[in-house]
Every structure is written in C-alpha cells, then in structure tokens.
C-alpha positions as CSV (number, residue, x, y, z in Angstrom):
1,X,-2.7,22.2,-44.8
2,X,-3.1,18.7,-44.8
3,X,-4.8,16.7,-41.6
4,X,-0.9,15.6,-40.8
5,X,0.6,18.4,-41.4
6,X,-1.9,20.0,-38.7
7,X,-0.9,17.0,-36.5
8,X,2.9,18.1,-37.4
9,X,2.1,21.7,-36.4
10,X,0.2,20.3,-32.7
11,X,2.9,18.4,-32.1
12,X,4.8,21.5,-30.4
13,X,6.8,19.2,-27.9
14,X,8.3,17.6,-30.3
15,X,6.9,14.4,-28.8
16,X,4.0,13.1,-30.3
17,X,4.0,11.6,-33.5
18,X,1.1,11.9,-35.9
19,X,-1.0,9.5,-37.6
20,X,0.2,9.5,-41.1
21,X,1.7,8.1,-43.9
22,X,5.6,7.8,-43.7
23,X,8.5,6.6,-46.4
24,X,11.6,5.8,-45.8
25,X,14.3,5.0,-48.3
26,X,17.7,2.8,-47.4
27,X,15.4,1.1,-44.9
28,X,17.6,-1.9,-45.6
29,X,20.5,-0.1,-44.1
30,X,22.0,0.2,-41.0
31,X,19.7,3.1,-39.6
32,X,16.9,2.1,-41.4
33,X,17.0,-1.0,-39.5
34,X,16.2,0.7,-36.4
35,X,14.3,3.5,-37.6
36,X,11.5,1.4,-39.3
37,X,10.7,-0.1,-35.9
38,X,10.6,3.1,-34.3
39,X,8.2,4.7,-36.9
40,X,6.0,1.7,-36.4
41,X,5.1,3.1,-33.0
42,X,3.3,6.1,-34.2
43,X,2.7,6.2,-38.4
44,X,-0.6,4.9,-39.7
45,X,2.0,3.5,-42.5
46,X,5.5,2.7,-43.5
47,X,6.5,2.1,-47.1
48,X,10.3,0.7,-46.3
49,X,12.4,0.8,-49.6
50,X,16.0,-0.3,-50.4
51,X,18.1,-2.1,-53.1
52,X,18.0,-5.4,-51.2
53,X,15.4,-8.0,-52.1
54,X,14.2,-8.8,-48.8
55,X,13.5,-6.7,-45.3
56,X,16.0,-7.1,-42.7
57,X,15.7,-9.6,-40.1
58,X,15.1,-6.7,-37.5
59,X,11.2,-6.1,-38.7
60,X,10.7,-8.7,-41.1
61,X,8.2,-10.3,-39.4
62,X,6.3,-7.1,-39.4
63,X,5.8,-6.5,-42.9
64,X,1.9,-6.8,-43.5
65,X,1.5,-5.1,-46.4
66,X,-0.7,-2.6,-44.4
67,X,1.1,-0.8,-42.1
68,X,4.4,-1.7,-43.2
69,X,5.4,-2.6,-46.7
70,X,8.8,-3.3,-48.4
71,X,9.7,-2.3,-51.5
72,X,12.9,-3.5,-53.6
73,X,14.2,-1.2,-56.0
74,X,16.6,1.2,-57.3
75,X,16.0,5.1,-56.5
76,X,18.0,5.7,-59.3
77,X,15.5,4.4,-62.1
78,X,12.9,6.9,-63.3
79,X,10.0,3.8,-63.4
80,X,10.7,2.8,-59.7
81,X,10.4,6.2,-58.6
82,X,7.2,6.9,-60.1
83,X,5.7,3.8,-59.3
84,X,7.0,4.3,-55.4
85,X,5.6,8.1,-55.6
86,X,2.3,7.4,-57.2
87,X,0.7,8.4,-53.9
88,X,2.1,11.3,-51.4
89,X,3.6,10.5,-48.6
90,X,3.2,13.1,-45.3
91,X,6.9,12.3,-43.9
92,X,10.2,11.2,-46.1
93,X,13.0,9.7,-44.4
94,X,15.6,9.9,-46.9
95,X,18.6,7.5,-45.8
96,X,19.6,5.8,-49.0
97,X,23.4,7.0,-50.0
98,X,26.4,5.4,-50.6
99,X,28.3,5.3,-47.3
100,X,31.7,4.5,-46.3
101,X,35.5,4.9,-47.0
102,X,35.6,2.1,-49.1
103,X,33.0,3.3,-51.2
104,X,33.9,6.8,-51.6
105,X,37.6,5.9,-52.4
106,X,37.0,3.4,-54.6
107,X,33.7,4.2,-56.6
108,X,33.2,8.4,-56.4
109,X,30.8,8.0,-59.4
110,X,28.3,6.2,-57.7
111,X,28.5,7.8,-54.8
112,X,27.3,11.0,-56.7
113,X,24.8,8.9,-58.8
114,X,23.4,7.8,-55.8
115,X,24.2,10.8,-53.1
116,X,23.0,13.5,-55.7
117,X,21.3,12.8,-58.8
118,X,18.8,10.1,-57.1
119,X,18.2,12.9,-54.6
120,X,17.3,15.7,-57.1
121,X,14.9,13.5,-58.6
122,X,13.4,12.4,-55.3
123,X,13.1,15.7,-55.0
124,X,11.7,16.9,-58.1
125,X,8.8,14.9,-57.5
126,X,7.8,15.7,-54.1
127,X,8.5,19.3,-54.1
128,X,4.8,20.2,-54.2
129,X,3.5,18.2,-51.5
130,X,2.4,18.7,-47.9
131,X,5.4,16.8,-46.6
132,X,8.4,16.8,-43.9
133,X,11.6,15.7,-46.0
134,X,13.8,14.4,-43.3
135,X,17.3,14.1,-45.0
136,X,20.4,12.0,-43.2
137,X,23.6,14.4,-44.2
138,X,26.7,13.6,-42.3
139,X,29.3,15.3,-40.4
140,X,31.7,14.8,-43.2
141,X,30.0,18.2,-44.8
142,X,32.2,20.1,-42.4
143,X,35.2,18.8,-44.0
144,X,38.6,19.3,-41.6
145,X,37.3,22.7,-40.4
146,X,39.9,23.0,-37.3
147,X,37.6,24.8,-34.9
148,X,35.9,22.1,-33.3
149,X,33.2,21.8,-32.1
150,X,31.3,22.7,-35.2
151,X,28.2,24.4,-35.2
152,X,25.4,23.9,-37.9
153,X,26.5,27.1,-39.4
154,X,30.1,26.6,-39.2
155,X,32.2,26.7,-42.3
156,X,33.2,23.4,-44.5
157,X,36.8,23.6,-44.8
158,X,37.5,20.5,-47.4
159,X,40.4,19.0,-49.2
160,X,41.5,19.2,-52.7
161,X,39.0,17.7,-55.2
162,X,41.9,15.2,-56.0
163,X,41.1,13.1,-52.8
164,X,38.4,11.1,-53.4
165,X,36.9,10.9,-49.6
166,X,35.7,14.7,-50.1
167,X,33.3,13.4,-53.1
168,X,31.1,12.1,-50.2
169,X,31.0,15.3,-48.2
170,X,30.6,17.3,-51.4
171,X,27.5,15.5,-52.3
172,X,25.7,15.6,-48.8
173,X,26.4,18.9,-49.1
174,X,24.9,19.6,-52.5
175,X,21.9,17.7,-51.0
176,X,21.6,20.1,-48.5
177,X,21.6,23.1,-50.5
178,X,19.0,21.7,-52.6
179,X,16.5,20.9,-49.6
180,X,16.9,24.3,-47.8
181,X,16.2,25.9,-51.2
182,X,13.4,24.4,-51.4
183,X,12.4,24.5,-47.6
184,X,12.3,28.2,-48.3
185,X,10.2,28.7,-51.3
186,X,6.7,29.3,-51.1
187,X,4.4,26.1,-50.4
188,X,3.7,23.2,-48.5
189,X,6.8,21.5,-48.7
190,X,9.1,20.9,-45.1
191,X,12.6,20.2,-44.9
192,X,14.7,18.9,-42.3
193,X,18.4,17.9,-42.3
194,X,19.9,15.7,-39.3
195,X,24.3,15.3,-39.4
196,X,24.9,11.9,-37.6
197,X,28.8,11.6,-35.6
198,X,30.0,8.4,-36.1
199,X,27.0,6.3,-35.3
200,X,27.4,2.9,-34.1
201,X,25.2,-0.1,-32.1
202,X,24.0,-3.5,-33.1
203,X,24.0,-4.4,-36.8
204,X,26.8,-2.1,-37.9
205,X,28.8,-4.0,-41.0
206,X,32.7,-3.7,-39.9
207,X,33.4,-1.1,-42.4
208,X,33.6,1.1,-39.6
209,X,36.0,1.6,-36.6
210,X,33.7,0.4,-33.3
211,X,32.1,-2.9,-35.1
212,X,35.5,-3.3,-36.6
213,X,37.3,-3.7,-33.4
214,X,34.7,-5.5,-31.9
215,X,35.1,-8.4,-34.9
216,X,38.5,-8.7,-34.6
217,X,38.2,-8.8,-30.7
218,X,35.2,-11.4,-30.7
219,X,37.5,-13.3,-33.0
220,X,40.6,-13.1,-31.4
221,X,42.7,-11.0,-33.0
222,X,44.2,-7.4,-32.1
223,X,41.9,-4.6,-33.3
224,X,43.8,-2.5,-35.9
225,X,44.4,1.2,-35.1
226,X,45.3,3.6,-38.0
227,X,48.3,5.9,-37.7
228,X,48.5,5.8,-33.9
229,X,45.0,6.0,-33.3
230,X,45.5,9.7,-31.8
231,X,42.3,10.8,-33.5
232,X,39.3,11.7,-31.7
233,X,35.6,10.9,-32.6
234,X,32.1,11.6,-30.6
235,X,30.3,8.1,-30.7
236,X,26.7,8.1,-31.0
237,X,24.5,5.3,-30.2
238,X,22.1,4.2,-33.5
239,X,18.8,4.6,-31.0
240,X,19.7,8.0,-29.7
241,X,20.5,8.8,-33.3
242,X,16.8,7.4,-34.3
243,X,15.2,9.3,-31.5
244,X,16.6,12.6,-32.6
245,X,15.8,11.8,-36.0
246,X,11.9,11.3,-35.2
247,X,12.3,14.6,-32.6
248,X,13.2,16.2,-35.8
249,X,10.4,14.9,-38.3
250,X,7.5,16.1,-36.3
251,X,8.6,19.3,-34.3
252,X,7.4,22.5,-35.9
253,X,10.8,24.6,-35.5
254,X,12.9,21.9,-36.9
255,X,11.4,22.6,-40.6
256,X,13.8,24.4,-42.8
257,X,17.3,23.9,-40.4
258,X,19.7,21.3,-39.8
259,X,21.2,19.4,-36.5
260,X,23.8,18.0,-35.4
261,X,23.3,14.9,-33.7
262,X,26.1,13.5,-32.1
263,X,27.5,12.7,-28.6
264,X,29.6,15.3,-27.7
265,X,32.0,12.5,-25.6
266,X,35.3,12.8,-27.3
267,X,37.0,9.7,-27.4
268,X,40.5,8.7,-29.2
269,X,40.5,5.8,-31.4
270,X,43.4,4.0,-29.5
271,X,41.3,4.7,-26.5
272,X,38.4,3.1,-28.2
273,X,40.3,-0.2,-28.8
274,X,41.0,-0.6,-25.4
275,X,37.5,0.0,-24.3
276,X,36.8,-2.5,-26.5
277,X,39.8,-5.3,-25.5
278,X,38.7,-4.5,-22.0
279,X,34.9,-4.6,-22.4
280,X,35.6,-7.9,-24.1
281,X,37.4,-9.5,-21.5
282,X,40.2,-10.5,-23.9
283,X,44.1,-10.2,-23.2
284,X,45.2,-8.1,-26.6
285,X,46.7,-5.4,-27.8
286,X,46.0,-3.0,-30.7
287,X,47.7,-3.4,-33.7
288,X,48.5,0.0,-35.1
289,X,49.4,0.6,-39.1
290,X,49.7,3.2,-41.5
291,X,46.5,4.6,-43.1
292,X,48.2,5.3,-46.8
293,X,49.4,1.6,-46.7
294,X,45.5,0.3,-46.9
295,X,44.1,3.1,-49.0
296,X,46.8,5.0,-50.5
297,X,47.6,8.3,-51.5
298,X,43.5,9.0,-52.0
299,X,42.6,8.6,-48.3
300,X,43.0,11.9,-46.0
301,X,42.2,11.0,-41.9
302,X,40.7,14.3,-39.7
303,X,42.3,14.7,-36.4
304,X,39.0,15.3,-34.6
305,X,35.2,15.4,-34.9
306,X,33.1,16.9,-32.4
307,X,29.6,18.4,-32.7
308,X,28.2,21.3,-31.2
309,X,25.0,19.6,-30.3
310,X,23.2,22.6,-28.1
311,X,20.9,23.6,-31.2
312,X,19.2,20.0,-31.0
313,X,19.3,20.2,-27.4
314,X,17.3,23.5,-27.1
315,X,14.9,22.8,-30.2
316,X,14.3,19.3,-30.0
317,X,14.8,18.3,-26.1
318,X,17.4,16.0,-27.3
319,X,20.7,14.6,-26.0
320,X,23.0,11.5,-26.8
321,X,22.1,9.4,-23.7
322,X,23.6,6.1,-24.0
323,X,27.1,6.0,-22.7
324,X,30.4,4.7,-24.8
325,X,30.6,1.5,-22.5
326,X,27.4,0.7,-22.4
327,X,27.4,1.0,-26.6
328,X,30.1,-1.1,-26.7
329,X,28.5,-3.8,-24.2
330,X,25.7,-3.9,-26.8
331,X,27.4,-4.3,-29.9
332,X,29.7,-7.4,-28.6
333,X,26.8,-9.0,-26.9
334,X,24.9,-8.7,-30.0
335,X,28.0,-10.1,-32.2
336,X,28.7,-12.9,-30.0
337,X,24.9,-13.5,-30.6
338,X,25.7,-13.8,-34.7
339,X,28.7,-15.9,-33.8
340,X,27.0,-18.7,-31.5
341,X,24.2,-18.9,-34.5
342,X,26.6,-19.0,-37.4
343,X,26.1,-15.5,-38.8
344,X,27.4,-12.1,-39.4
345,X,25.0,-10.0,-40.6
346,X,22.1,-8.7,-38.6
C-alpha cells in the first residue's frame, strides 16, 4: 500500500485528511465550488477540472499551480483524459455529471455520454491505482419507491424508459454497478458512493427549487410551486454534504460502501415556499402551476423523497446539522449580495 493508502487506514476516526494528491472533476459546479476549498485544508495537492474555461470565484484566488491547479477540459475526450491522468492520484472525487430536470428531459443522450461513458473511461484508467474513488451518485437511484425512508440497499422502483426523467437515475445507477464491481475485485482500488438528497446553498443555480424560490422572492415575485406543493423533500445544506463526502473519502470502513448523505427533516414544497417568503420579509403568496404544462408528459414528479441516514451516522459519525431556516437565511444573504453587485452567478 502507498504512503497515502497507509494514511487512509490510519484515519480510523474519519476525521484526519491524508497529505495526498487529489483530483476533483466537475470542480466548477455547485458542489465542487464548496468541496475544493475544504480539501485544501488537508491535501498536499488538489487538481480541479471542469468544462468551464476559468475557475469559479469561490476559489480562483487560491489557484497557484502547486497546491491547487485548475485544468479546463472535457472528460469525454480521450486526449484530455490521458493528459489529466498521466500521474496517479490518491483520492478522486468524481462530481462531473449532467444534472437537473431540464437537462435530462431535453438531452438524455448527453446525460448518458457524460454520466456513464465518461465515467467508464475514467475508471478504466484508474482501476489499477491505489486510490479512493468517491462517486457522487443521487437520491434519484431509488426512483419512485414508495417505502420511505430509503436505506442504501433498498429497491429501485423506476418509471418506464419512455419517461425521460429516469435517464438520470439509470445513468447514476449504472456507474454505481461499475464501482461496486471494481471495488470488490482484488487490487488496491477502493470506491465509495455518496448519494446527496436535495442539496442547496449559496451559489446554486436557480434551476433547483430552493434557489428558484429565493430568486423570485428577491425580485419581488411570488415563488412558483408545481402541482399543489404537497410533494416532500429533505433539503441538505451543501457544507454539511461536503463534510460527509470528505469523511467518506478517508474512512477505511467506507471502502466499497454507499452512503445516503441527507437531512431527515421532511418538508412540503409549499411550506418551503412560505419559509423563503417569511425569511425574506416579503408580502407574497405562492403561485401554483401545473408541472405538465411546463415539462409536458416526459416529466414525472415524486411524492416523497426521504433518506435513512443512519448508516452515515454510524460509520462516518456524520449527520446534517444546518437547519433549513439557517440555510435559507444564508442563501438569501448570498443572493442579495449578488443583486447588490449586479451579478447572478457565484
């Protein structure tokens, strides 16, 4: 085992990061912008990569080419993968994916190309390394299983392939199958799967429900709620998730395992809209719309999405600790700061 591998084994409490070389794909995305600075607190070197030509503002001033490098490129391109993976890494955080309802309704082929094919090509290159490969999957893998809360090994219950939304779930599940197979094989390669549940936080684009509500309320417009808003979700603050991911990357008992990383507080979407309005001090009422009018019959919503996070609590000593009210306040503060600076990104 390499020196970094020994460090992983020594980190039995899941707290101490090894002094190692780390790769983060999808590093300009929402999670990546929060994860990269956290990893710099312990790792010897972090290489961040994404399609975006420049690093995000959240850590751009820390890119020095030594401890932190940023490399622009497309993981679906063979030449880029060869250059990026010319030297081994001790930990890989694979975040790169096509994410969001709009994306997998409008372009399911791109979902498969990025989420499955690029991951398979990446794994072929690193499968013989002494590496901990941390894969960000999704709560969507459980589909519409009605028996909540969902434990890590619960059944997947999906809609028909004619409904585009299930392409994302299927793509992530295919990657999980590859990872568990490789992790179980003889050799130093280790894989850990983490499944986020409705992440939110500063810097998230308004394609997702909570930042969409915040955007509209800050603009003085009512939040738009689909289909009566009786659907429930468990909203997880991004910094809580990042801490769970970090622990999963160093804990020896996380090798070969999957973890649900999510809050267990169940919130109706209509209640979320009211929480955002209240936190903003606005005099607005939610506006209710029909989801099919927006997405057509290729979209299928879920009534409930609730994790059983007891495995993460037991193995990683992790749980989501940021209250929804606190998280909303932080997102509102960030969005208002963006508004004041004349920006919409972050």
